[in-house]
Every structure is written in C-alpha cells, then in structure tokens.
Backbone bond lengths (Angstrom), bond angles and torsions (degrees), N, CA, C in turn:
res aa  C-N    CA-C-N  psi(-1)  N-CA   C-N-CA  omega(-1)  CA-C   N-CA-C  phi
1 M - - - 1.444 - - 1.512 108.05 -
2 N 1.314 115.74 134.24 1.453 122.54 176.27 1.531 108.48 -122.96
3 I 1.329 115.51 139.15 1.435 121.23 -179.81 1.548 108.67 -124.59
4 Y 1.314 117.02 121.32 1.442 122.62 -179.81 1.524 107.76 -111.50
5 M 1.324 116.02 131.67 1.479 121.34 178.84 1.531 108.29 -119.80
6 F 1.348 115.52 132.10 1.441 122.09 179.71 1.522 107.67 -124.97
7 P 1.328 118.25 144.71 1.456 120.80 177.36 1.536 111.12 -67.14
8 A 1.328 116.15 136.15 1.461 122.12 -178.08 1.521 113.15 -133.57
9 L 1.309 116.75 29.37 1.483 125.82 -178.70 1.518 111.17 64.72
10 N 1.293 121.17 -75.35 1.473 123.41 -179.30 1.522 110.57 -94.82
11 G 1.330 116.41 66.87 1.453 121.47 -176.93 1.509 110.36 115.16
12 D 1.304 115.41 -160.01 1.451 120.00 -178.76 1.516 110.60 -124.65
13 C 1.308 116.04 153.66 1.464 123.35 171.59 1.535 104.50 -96.82
14 I 1.300 117.51 125.82 1.460 121.71 -177.37 1.518 109.40 -119.86
15 L 1.339 113.73 128.46 1.451 120.94 177.57 1.514 107.04 -118.43
16 V 1.333 116.02 121.41 1.446 121.51 -177.93 1.510 109.87 -111.26
17 E 1.330 116.25 123.93 1.456 121.20 172.87 1.556 105.73 -101.37
18 Y 1.335 115.23 103.24 1.450 118.59 -172.34 1.540 112.93 -87.94
19 V 1.288 119.26 -24.01 1.473 125.83 165.63 1.506 105.77 -147.15
20 D 1.320 118.46 169.84 1.484 118.99 -177.94 1.500 111.97 -54.04
21 S 1.307 115.73 126.44 1.481 124.92 175.84 1.508 113.50 66.60
22 R 1.323 119.64 20.52 1.472 123.18 175.83 1.523 107.10 -124.17
23 Y 1.352 116.03 122.14 1.443 119.84 -172.44 1.510 111.99 -129.76
24 I 1.345 113.87 153.56 1.459 122.39 171.35 1.521 106.03 -126.82
25 L 1.337 117.22 125.71 1.455 120.59 176.29 1.499 108.41 -101.63
26 I 1.332 115.54 125.70 1.432 122.19 -179.91 1.516 108.35 -114.17
27 D 1.314 117.09 116.66 1.465 123.52 179.63 1.542 110.71 56.66
28 G 1.307 114.78 88.17 1.464 121.78 -176.99 1.529 113.53 -69.94
29 G 1.324 117.95 -11.88 1.464 120.40 179.17 1.508 112.36 77.59
30 Y 1.301 114.93 -158.07 1.473 122.44 -176.92 1.539 111.47 -92.76
31 E 1.297 115.32 176.39 1.474 121.43 -179.57 1.542 110.36 -54.80
32 D 1.311 116.88 -42.97 1.455 121.51 -179.29 1.549 110.92 -59.81
33 T 1.315 116.58 -36.84 1.474 120.66 178.27 1.519 108.86 -63.27
34 Y 1.316 117.22 -42.20 1.453 121.49 -179.41 1.525 109.35 -64.54
35 K 1.320 116.68 -49.95 1.441 120.17 -177.35 1.546 114.23 -64.76
36 T 1.310 114.65 -35.51 1.479 119.14 -175.43 1.516 113.29 -85.06
37 F 1.361 116.77 -36.90 1.452 120.33 -170.97 1.543 113.99 -119.40
38 L 1.321 116.72 -52.15 1.485 119.88 -174.34 1.483 114.03 -71.02
39 L 1.327 118.27 -36.91 1.445 120.04 177.65 1.501 111.43 -62.06
40 F 1.354 115.76 -43.44 1.461 119.08 176.76 1.521 110.41 -61.81
41 S 1.316 117.55 -41.58 1.496 120.94 178.36 1.501 111.44 -63.39
42 A 1.335 117.39 -37.75 1.482 121.07 -179.98 1.505 110.50 -66.85
43 M 1.322 116.81 -34.28 1.478 119.93 177.84 1.553 108.65 -72.01
44 R 1.302 117.05 -35.12 1.472 121.18 178.90 1.505 112.14 -74.34
45 Y 1.351 116.13 -37.88 1.456 124.54 -177.63 1.530 107.71 -121.94
46 P 1.309 120.37 85.44 1.467 122.04 -172.98 1.554 114.62 -54.17
47 I 1.314 117.95 -25.93 1.447 120.29 179.21 1.546 111.59 -59.61
48 L 1.315 118.36 -24.92 1.460 120.66 -178.86 1.509 111.90 -67.66
49 A 1.317 117.45 -19.53 1.474 121.42 177.93 1.533 110.24 -66.35
50 K 1.318 118.04 -15.63 1.448 123.39 -177.49 1.523 112.59 -100.59
51 L 1.337 117.36 20.82 1.456 119.72 -179.17 1.522 111.38 -69.11
52 T 1.305 115.55 147.19 1.466 121.38 165.55 1.510 106.34 -99.77
53 I 1.294 117.71 127.20 1.459 121.75 -174.68 1.507 110.02 -113.61
54 L 1.307 115.80 127.31 1.464 123.49 175.43 1.523 107.73 -109.95
55 S 1.305 117.48 141.18 1.446 120.92 -179.00 1.501 110.51 -140.26
56 N 1.345 116.45 150.01 1.449 120.57 175.21 1.545 111.47 -103.55
57 S 1.324 116.42 8.65 1.461 118.12 -178.57 1.516 112.45 -95.82
C-alpha cells in the first residue's frame, strides 16, 4: 500500500494505492491541487485518468 499526500489549502489531498494500479482519492482539493499535483500523477499513472470523482460542493 502506498499513500500520497498533496497540499490542498484547507486540508490535504490523499491518494491511496491499495494494490498495484488501484487507487482511492480522498479529498481532491481545489483546482490548483489538481493542476499542480494530480494532473502530474495522472500522467505518471495513466489509470488515474479513469477515476470516478464524488464531491459535496
């Protein structure tokens, strides 16, 4: 299991890889978090482009 934490201004953006190529994204943060950290991760790990995102905003 790998856990990646990225700054998201009001808290942290947490990406959990629980088995190879299987991820859970917890609190994706703001647009800047996506552009600065998650977009780079999606290019590095193409499977992230297939995320289902749920939001309460």
